[in-house]
C-alpha positions in Angstrom: 20.9 3.1 -14.1 20.9 7.1 -14.9 18.2 8.2 -17.6 16.1 5.5 -16.3 12.1 6.2 -15.0 12.3 5.1 -11.3 10.7 1.9 -10.8 6.7 2.0 -9.7 6.1 -0.4 -6.9 2.5 -1.3 -5.6 2.1 -2.5 -2.0 -1.1 -4.2 -0.8 -2.3 -4.6 2.7 -5.2 -3.2 3.8 -8.1 -2.5 6.2 -6.4 -3.6 9.7 -3.0 -2.6 11.4 -1.7 -6.4 11.3 -2.2 -6.3 7.5 -0.9 -2.5 6.8 2.0 -2.3 9.5 3.8 -4.9 7.4 3.1 -3.4 3.8 4.5 -0.2 5.3 7.3 -1.7 6.8 8.1 -3.4 3.4 7.7 -0.2 1.3 9.9 1.5 4.0 12.7 -1.3 3.3 12.0 -1.0 -0.3 12.7 3.2 -0.3 16.0 2.5 1.6 16.6 0.5 -1.2 15.5 2.5 -4.1 15.0 6.0 -2.7 13.5 7.2 -6.4 11.0 4.4 -6.4 7.4 5.3 -7.2 5.6 3.9 -4.2 1.7 3.4 -4.1 -0.1 1.6 -1.4 -3.8 -0.2 -2.2 -6.4 0.2 0.7 -9.9 -0.1 1.0 -12.3 2.8 1.4 -12.2 2.4 5.0 -10.8 1.2 8.1 -7.0 2.3 9.0 -5.8 2.3 5.2 -7.1 5.9 5.3 -5.0 7.0 7.6 -1.5 4.8 8.0 1.1 5.7 5.1 -0.9 8.0 3.6 1.6 10.8 4.5 4.2 8.7 3.1 3.3 7.2 0.2 0.5 7.7 -2.7 -2.6 6.0 -1.6 -5.2 4.3 -3.7 -8.4 3.5 -2.3 -10.5 0.3 -3.5 -14.0 0.0 -3.8 -14.4 -3.1 -1.6 -15.6 -3.4 1.9 -15.0 -5.9 4.2 -18.1 -8.2 3.9 -17.5 -8.4 -0.1 -14.0 -9.6 0.3 -14.9 -12.3 2.8 -17.8 -13.9 0.8 -15.4 -13.8 -2.0 -13.0 -16.3 -0.4 -15.6 -18.6 -0.3 
């Protein structure tokens, strides 16, 4: 609606292309549905997240490395 702020959307999926590509495809679909949406991608400090999608969407890097997330799943 006119006068309303644009929706703010966060997509997450990082470290490898198998996680990044689906999240970027989802973000692209959201952008087509709502061109004014502010989309932020969450990623890790290393891996493909540092380059993929960084030109299209705001990228927020989380200070988590892969070893930390693996041990947290146990």
